[in-house]
C-alpha positions in Angstrom: 0.0 0.0 0.0 1.5 3.4 -1.0 2.4 5.8 1.7 1.1 9.4 1.3 3.9 11.8 0.6 3.1 14.1 3.5 3.1 11.2 6.0 6.3 9.8 4.5 8.0 13.1 4.9 6.9 13.3 8.6 8.2 9.7 9.1 11.5 10.5 7.5 12.0 13.6 9.6 11.1 11.7 12.8 13.4 8.8 12.0 16.3 11.2 11.2 16.0 12.9 14.6 15.7 9.6 16.5 18.1 7.4 14.5 21.2 7.9 16.6 19.5 6.8 19.9 17.5 4.2 18.0 20.5 2.4 16.7 22.0 2.1 20.2 18.8 0.5 21.6 18.2 -2.3 19.1 20.4 -5.3 18.4 22.6 -5.4 15.3 20.5 -8.2 13.7 17.2 -6.4 14.3 18.6 -3.3 12.8 19.8 -5.2 9.7 16.5 -6.9 9.2 14.7 -3.6 9.6 16.8 -2.1 6.9 16.0 -5.0 4.6 12.3 -4.5 5.3 12.5 -0.8 4.5 14.3 -1.5 1.2 11.8 -4.2 0.2 8.9 -1.8 0.8 10.6 0.9 -1.4 10.5 3.4 1.5 13.5 5.7 1.7 14.5 6.4 5.3 17.8 7.9 6.1 19.3 5.8 8.9 23.1 5.9 9.5 24.6 2.5 8.9 26.4 1.3 11.9 30.2 1.0 11.4 30.1 -2.7 12.4 27.7 -3.4 9.5 29.7 -1.5 7.0 32.9 -3.3 8.2 31.1 -6.7 8.0 30.0 -6.0 4.4 33.5 -5.0 3.4 35.1 -8.0 5.0 32.6 -10.3 3.3 33.4 -8.8 -0.1 37.1 -9.0 0.4 37.0 -12.7 1.4 35.1 -13.5 -1.8 37.8 -12.0 -4.1 40.8 -13.7 -5.8 42.9 -11.6 -8.1 45.7 -13.4 -10.0 47.8 -13.3 -13.1 48.7 -16.1 -15.5 52.4 -16.0 -16.6 54.7 -18.2 -18.7 57.2 -18.5 -21.4 55.7 -17.9 -24.9 53.7 -20.8 -26.2 53.4 -22.7 -22.9 49.6 -22.5 -23.1 48.9 -19.5 -20.9 46.0 -18.1 -23.0 44.5 -21.5 -23.6 44.4 -22.1 -19.8 42.8 -18.7 -19.4 40.0 -19.8 -21.8 39.5 -23.0 -20.0 39.3 -21.3 -16.6 36.6 -19.0 -18.1 34.8 -22.1 -19.5 34.8 -23.9 -16.1 33.8 -20.7 -14.4 30.8 -20.5 -16.7 31.9 -17.1 -18.0 31.8 -18.5 -21.6 29.9 -21.5 -23.1 32.5 -22.4 -25.7 36.3 -21.9 -25.5 38.1 -20.1 -28.4 41.3 -21.2 -30.0 44.6 -19.3 -29.9 45.5 -20.5 -33.4 43.4 -22.9 -35.4 42.2 -23.3 -38.9 39.2 -25.3 -37.8 37.9 -23.4 -34.9 36.6 -19.9 -35.9 36.2 -18.6 -32.4 39.4 -16.9 -31.1 40.6 -16.9 -27.6 38.6 -14.4 -25.5 41.7 -12.8 -24.1 43.3 -12.4 -27.5 40.7 -9.9 -28.8 43.0 -7.5 -30.7 43.3 -8.0 -34.4 47.0 -8.6 -34.4 46.6 -11.2 -31.6 44.1 -13.1 -33.7 46.4 -13.1 -36.7 49.6 -14.0 -35.0 48.3 -16.3 -32.3 50.2 -14.5 -29.6 49.2 -12.1 -26.7 50.6 -8.6 -27.1 48.8 -7.0 -24.2 47.4 -7.9 -20.8 43.7 -8.8 -20.8 41.5 -8.4 -17.8 38.6 -10.8 -17.1 36.3 -11.2 -14.2 33.9 -14.1 -13.5 32.2 -15.9 -10.6 33.0 -19.5 -9.6 31.3 -21.2 -6.5 30.5 -17.8 -4.9 34.0 -16.5 -5.4 34.6 -13.5 -7.6 37.8 -14.2 -9.7 39.7 -11.4 -11.4 42.0 -13.0 -13.9 44.8 -11.2 -15.9 46.2 -13.0 -19.0 49.7 -11.5 -19.7 51.9 -11.6 -22.8 54.5 -14.3 -22.7 56.9 -12.8 -25.2 59.9 -11.0 -23.7 59.4 -8.0 -26.0 56.2 -7.3 -24.0 57.7 -8.1 -20.6 57.2 -4.6 -19.2 53.4 -5.0 -19.5 53.7 -8.3 -17.6 55.9 -6.8 -14.9 53.4 -4.0 -14.3 50.5 -6.4 -14.2 52.3 -8.4 -11.5 52.0 -5.4 -9.2 48.2 -5.5 -9.5 47.7 -9.2 -8.6 47.8 -11.1 -5.2 49.0 -14.4 -6.6 50.0 -16.0 -9.9 49.6 -19.2 -11.8 52.7 -20.1 -13.7 52.3 -22.3 -16.8 55.1 -24.7 -17.7 55.3 -26.8 -20.9 55.9 -30.5 -19.9 57.9 -31.0 -23.1 60.2 -28.0 -22.8 60.3 -27.7 -19.0 61.4 -24.4 -17.4 62.4 -21.8 -20.0 64.3 -18.5 -19.8 61.3 -16.1 -19.7 59.8 -18.3 -16.9 62.9 -17.8 -14.8 62.8 -14.0 -15.3 59.1 -13.8 -14.4 59.8 -15.9 -11.3 62.5 -13.4 -10.2 59.9 -10.7 -10.3 57.5 -12.8 -8.2 60.3 -13.4 -5.7 60.9 -9.7 -5.3 57.4 -9.3 -3.8 57.1 -12.9 -2.3 54.0 -13.4 -4.6 52.4 -16.8 -4.0 52.9 -19.0 -7.1 51.0 -22.0 -8.3 52.6 -24.1 -11.1 50.5 -25.7 -13.8 52.4 -28.2 -15.9 50.6 -28.2 -19.2 50.4 -30.3 -22.4 50.3 -33.7 -20.8 48.5 -34.9 -23.9 52.0 -34.8 -25.5 55.0 -37.0 -24.8 57.0 -34.9 -22.3 59.5 -35.2 -19.5 59.0 -37.4 -16.5 56.9 -35.6 -13.9 59.4 -36.2 -11.1 62.2 -34.7 -13.4 60.0 -31.7 -14.0 59.5 -31.1 -10.3 63.3 -31.3 -9.7 63.9 -28.8 -12.6 61.4 -26.3 -11.1 63.0 -26.5 -7.7 66.5 -26.1 -9.2 65.9 -23.3 -11.8 63.2 -21.3 -10.0 64.7 -21.6 -6.6 61.4 -22.6 -4.9 60.2 -25.7 -3.1 57.4 -27.6 -4.8 54.5 -29.8 -3.6 52.4 -31.7 -6.2 48.7 -31.4 -5.5 47.6 -33.3 -8.5 49.2 -36.2 -10.4 48.9 -37.3 -14.0 47.9 -40.8 -15.1 50.4 -41.6 -17.9 50.9 -38.9 -20.6 50.9 -38.4 -24.4 48.5 -40.7 -26.3 47.8 -42.8 -23.3 47.0 -39.9 -21.0 43.9 -40.8 -18.9 43.4 -38.0 -16.4 44.6 -36.6 -13.1 44.4 -37.6 -9.4 43.8 -34.7 -7.0 46.2 -35.2 -4.0 44.5 -32.2 -2.3 40.9 -33.4 -2.5 41.8 -37.1 -2.6 39.7 -37.9 -5.7 40.2 -39.0 -9.3 38.7 -37.3 -12.4 38.7 -38.9 -15.8 37.8 -36.7 -18.7 36.8 -37.2 -22.3 39.0 -34.9 -24.4 37.1 -31.9 -25.6 38.7 -28.8 -26.9 35.8 -26.4 -26.7 33.2 -27.7 -24.2 33.2 -29.0 -20.6 32.7 -32.7 -20.4 31.6 -34.3 -17.2 34.1 -36.6 -15.7 33.9 -39.8 -13.6 34.7 -39.1 -9.9 36.3 -41.8 -7.8 37.0 -41.0 -4.2 39.3 -43.8 -3.2 42.5 -44.5 -5.2 42.6 -48.1 -4.0 39.1 -48.8 -5.4 39.1 -51.5 -8.1 37.1 -49.2 -10.2 40.3 -47.3 -10.9 41.8 -50.4 -12.6 38.7 -50.7 -14.8 38.9 -47.1 -16.1 42.7 -46.6 -16.5 44.0 -50.1 -16.7 45.9 -52.2 -14.2 49.3 -51.0 -15.1 48.4 -47.3 -15.0 46.5 -47.8 -11.7 49.5 -49.6 -10.1 51.8 -46.9 -11.3 49.5 -44.2 -9.9 49.3 -45.8 -6.5 53.1 -46.2 -6.4 53.7 -42.5 -7.4 51.2 -41.2 -4.9 52.9 -43.3 -2.1 56.3 -41.9 -3.2 55.0 -38.3 -3.2 53.5 -38.7 0.3 56.8 -40.1 1.6 59.2 -37.7 -0.1 57.4 -34.4 0.0 56.2 -32.8 3.3 52.5 -32.2 3.8 51.3 -29.2 2.0 51.4 -26.1 4.2 49.1 -23.3 3.0 50.9 -20.7 5.1 54.2 -21.5 3.4 52.5 -21.1 0.0 51.1 -17.7 1.0 54.6 -16.6 2.1 55.9 -17.6 -1.4 58.2 -20.4 -0.1 56.3 -23.3 -1.6 54.7 -23.7 -5.0 51.8 -26.2 -5.3 52.0 -28.1 -8.6 49.2 -29.2 -10.9 49.3 -31.3 -14.0 46.9 -31.2 -17.0 46.2 -30.4 -20.6 44.5 -27.1 -20.9 43.5 -27.6 -24.6 41.7 -30.8 -23.7 40.2 -29.7 -20.4 42.4 -32.1 -18.3 43.3 -31.0 -14.8 41.8 -27.5 -15.1 38.9 -28.1 -12.7 41.3 -29.5 -10.1 43.4 -26.4 -10.4 40.5 -24.1 -10.1 38.8 -25.9 -7.2 42.0 -25.9 -5.2 42.9 -22.3 -6.2 39.8 -20.8 -4.7 40.5 -22.6 -1.4 44.2 -21.7 -0.9 44.8 -18.5 -2.9 45.0 -15.3 -0.9 42.2 -12.7 -0.8 43.4 -9.1 -1.4 46.5 -8.3 0.6 47.9 -5.1 2.2 50.0 -2.9 0.0 52.8 -0.4 0.6 52.5 3.3 -0.1 55.0 6.2 0.3 53.7 6.9 3.8 52.3 3.6 5.2 50.9 0.1 4.5 47.3 0.2 3.4 45.1 -2.7 4.5 42.2 -3.8 2.2 39.6 -3.6 5.0 40.1 0.1 5.6 36.9 2.1 5.1 38.4 4.7 2.8 38.9 4.0 -0.9 42.3 3.9 -2.6 43.7 2.3 -5.7 46.3 2.7 -8.4 46.5 2.6 -12.3 48.6 -0.2 -13.6 47.7 -0.3 -17.3 46.2 2.0 -19.9 44.8 0.8 -23.2 43.9 3.0 -26.1 41.2 2.1 -28.7 39.6 -0.8 -26.9 36.6 0.2 -29.1 38.2 1.5 -32.4 34.8 3.1 -33.3 34.9 5.4 -30.4 38.6 6.0 -29.9 38.2 5.5 -26.2 41.0 5.3 -23.7 40.7 3.0 -20.7 42.7 3.2 -17.5 42.8 0.0 -15.5 42.5 0.6 -11.7 43.3 -1.9 -9.1 41.1 -1.2 -6.0 43.3 -1.7 -2.9 41.1 -0.5 0.0 37.5 0.6 0.8 34.7 0.7 -1.8 34.9 2.4 -5.2 31.6 4.0 -6.2 30.8 5.2 -9.7 30.1 9.0 -9.8 32.0 9.8 -6.6 34.8 12.3 -6.4 38.3 11.0 -5.8 41.7 12.7 -5.3 44.2 12.3 -8.1 47.3 12.4 -6.0 49.9 13.3 -8.7 47.9 16.4 -9.9 46.3 17.1 -6.5 42.9 17.4 -8.1 39.6 15.9 -7.5 38.3 13.6 -10.4 34.8 12.2 -10.9 34.3 9.0 -12.9 30.7 8.8 -14.2 31.6 5.7 -16.3 33.3 2.7 -14.7 33.4 -0.8 -16.3 34.1 -4.4 -15.5 35.8 -6.4 -18.2 35.6 -9.7 -20.0 38.6 -9.0 -22.3 37.1 -6.3 -24.6 33.5 -6.9 -23.6 32.4 -4.8 -20.7 29.6 -3.8 -18.4 29.0 -0.8 -16.3 29.6 -1.3 -12.6 28.2 0.8 -9.7 30.7 -0.3 -7.1 33.9 -2.2 -6.8 35.7 -3.7 -3.8 39.4 -4.5 -2.9 40.8 -6.9 -5.4 38.6 -5.8 -8.3 39.9 -4.3 -11.5 37.9 -1.4 -12.8 38.2 0.3 -16.2 37.9 4.1 -16.1 37.2 6.1 -19.2 40.0 8.7 -19.3 40.7 11.7 -21.5 44.4 11.9 -20.8 44.5 12.8 -17.1 45.7 9.4 -15.8 49.1 7.8 -16.2 50.5 4.4 -15.3 51.4 4.4 -11.6 48.8 7.1 -10.6 47.1 6.7 -7.2 43.4 7.6 -6.5 42.3 8.0 -2.9 39.4 9.3 -0.8 41.4 12.3 0.1 44.6 10.9 1.6 47.8 12.1 -0.1 49.8 8.9 -0.6 51.3 7.0 -3.6 51.4 3.2 -4.1 55.0 1.9 -4.5 56.5 -0.7 -6.7 55.1 0.1 -10.1 58.1 -0.3 -12.4 59.2 2.1 -15.2 61.5 1.0 -18.0 64.3 2.6 -20.0 64.0 2.0 -23.8 66.7 -0.2 -25.3 65.9 -0.1 -29.1 65.3 3.2 -30.9 63.9 3.8 -34.4 62.9 6.9 -36.3 59.2 7.2 -37.4 58.9 7.9 -41.2 55.5 9.0 -42.3 54.6 7.2 -45.6 51.3 9.0 -46.2 51.4 12.8 -45.9 47.6 13.1 -46.0 47.4 11.1 -42.7 49.9 13.2 -40.7 47.3 14.2 -38.1 46.1 10.6 -37.6 49.7 9.4 -37.3 50.5 12.0 -34.6 47.3 11.3 -32.7 47.8 7.5 -33.0 51.4 7.7 -31.8 50.5 9.8 -28.8 47.7 7.5 -27.7 49.7 4.3 -28.1 52.6 5.8 -26.1 50.2 6.5 -23.3 49.8 2.7 -22.8 53.4 2.5 -21.6 54.5 0.0 -24.2 56.9 2.4 -25.9 58.1 6.0 -25.6 58.1 8.8 -28.1 60.9 11.4 -28.4 60.6 14.5 -30.5 63.9 16.4 -31.4 63.9 20.1 -30.8 65.8 20.6 -34.1 64.0 19.3 -37.2 61.0 17.9 -35.2 62.3 14.3 -35.9 60.3 11.7 -34.1 62.0 8.6 -32.5 60.2 5.7 -30.8 62.0 3.8 -28.1 61.0 0.3 -26.9 62.2 -2.6 -24.8 61.6 -5.2 -27.5 61.9 -5.3 -31.3 58.4 -6.8 -31.8 56.8 -3.7 -30.3 57.6 -1.8 -33.5 55.6 -4.3 -35.6 52.7 -4.1 -33.2 52.7 -0.2 -33.2 52.9 -0.2 -37.0 50.0 -2.6 -37.3 47.8 -0.8 -34.8 48.5 2.6 -36.4 47.3 1.2 -39.8 44.4 -0.8 -38.4 43.1 1.5 -35.8 44.0 5.0 -37.0 44.4 4.6 -40.8 48.0 6.0 -40.6 50.9 4.4 -42.5 54.5 4.6 -41.3 57.9 2.9 -41.4 60.5 2.6 -38.8 64.2 3.3 -39.6 67.0 2.3 -37.2 68.9 5.2 -35.6 72.3 5.2 -33.7 71.1 5.9 -30.2 72.5 4.1 -27.1 70.4 5.6 -24.3 67.7 8.2 -23.7 68.6 10.2 -20.6 66.1 12.5 -18.9 68.0 15.6 -17.6 67.5 18.0 -14.8 69.7 20.4 -12.8 69.5 22.5 -9.6 70.9 25.6 -11.5 68.6 26.6 -14.4 71.4 28.6 -16.1 73.7 25.5 -16.2 70.8 23.4 -17.7 70.2 26.0 -20.4 73.9 26.1 -21.2 73.9 22.3 -21.6 70.9 22.4 -23.9 72.5 25.1 -26.0 75.8 23.2 -26.4 74.1 19.8 -27.1 71.0 21.1 -29.0 71.4 18.4 -31.8 70.9 15.7 -29.2 68.1 17.3 -27.2 64.5 16.0 -27.5 61.2 16.1 -25.5 59.1 13.1 -24.4 55.4 13.0 -24.8 55.0 14.9 -21.5 57.4 17.7 -22.6 60.3 16.6 -20.3 63.8 17.2 -21.6 65.7 14.2 -22.8 69.4 13.8 -23.9 69.8 11.2 -26.7 73.2 9.7 -26.1 74.8 7.9 -29.1 77.2 5.6 -27.3 78.2 4.5 -23.7 81.6 6.1 -23.9 80.3 9.4 -25.2 77.6 9.5 -22.4 80.3 9.0 -19.8 82.4 11.8 -21.2 79.4 14.2 -21.2 78.5 13.3 -17.6 82.1 14.1 -16.6 82.2 17.4 -18.5 78.8 18.5 -17.1 78.8 17.5 -13.4 75.9 19.9 -12.6 73.5 18.0 -14.9 71.6 15.1 -13.5 71.0 12.2 -15.9 68.0 9.9 -15.2 67.4 6.7 -17.1 63.6 6.6 -16.6 61.0 9.4 -16.8 59.7 8.6 -13.3 62.4 10.6 -11.5 61.8 13.2 -8.7 63.3 16.6 -9.2 
């Protein structure tokens, strides 16, 4: 029955006056139920929520979140595993292929045109889905070393990682480098040994190799039954059950579940020899390896190991089921002034990735924000610490690769996409008002330099706009010489130039070529004495450029020459990344 407006106004006023004493007199449960009743009857009454209720809600949301990245050497099966996790999570009904002539659907995380064509990931994809009441935020990273800086930055935004290892090739070079980054932050690591449908190394040899090369203790939590053409399935050592799957590359097939390894049913399904080998291996594992300690895993000292074949859906469910049980919820993070805990009431977060043209039709620019504490609310004003200005985001999105939906709120651990016009940079911190900056977001010095040559004079404007927007992503840096306006792009890897060239043509309609130039290092320069800085600029004008933000850069042609210049101009400070403090 509708409440007359006049009576409702009187009720609201009365409740506002009495609410403070009222909340002290009733129990927390009664108060909560009353709030639910008010909401269900569509009556708006302004009662102050008790701090305990707010805290309870925040704690609940934090405990439900798992944010992790998938990392590996190129071609180990990282993107395929991502697809299968989405498939088991119910986020997609059919898995796409990384590269296939028969399957038309491409992997969800490889949504860029160049990724579809080449069958490689060139940028981190963000995907969120629910699995057994747990909200999972998954970041699929590029494996190729030429895109490593994108992966390194992504590792700052996750609470744990899943490292994919090819059972045929074992631990490869890029895997070792990525593991070093994880060790720096003591990030918990889970190993997934992939491609068991191929003839690979002995599982025990693989475990020894991981311990030796990655300098971390391991503990298998699942175990394969044979491998290659005779691969039958995996036994979960954590949940003590056996799953046998029918190979399916695109759909989830229900498996046969057998709780007891000594059951004669095992012999019937996998064969007597395989069953005997499995029992022997499990007995050896239980005898050699200590019991799995979750706390040691959370400290980054022990890596649980799973076996499977992502392309055939083997072992993925065991990985996911165990992951949601042992993986850490959002963890505290360090800022310039203090350590911020996720259950703090006030919002804070940082930008770890920027992507231009997620929708080429609209030329939009998305900044990816990791929520670290409190609750993010769409439409609220937040402090942009670097500029010391208040910013309001009326449009915030959650992602499934390039697909998105508007979100009203986000909690610690969530990744939010913010539509940005150029205010935000990688490493920026947003807060509820507190002036602090999150630490540990790496910046990189370019190693390869090439001059940009415009091959279509009619598209000069598009080229400049495209270059500027792509540079904002942090994958490369643009330097414009003061003399002659020559443009030079600096990257960490050679493959980046091909990606930039492709995206300029495909997304902006601008054609260009890259010509090698003789540059050893780009050095950002500053000085306490402005006159000495101006004298230096005048004397080395041929080698002075500006980056996209207008900062002065000295383009050194060789190591020896740079050392000589540093000796001749002791008042000039040379910085090798743009993130220096004057």
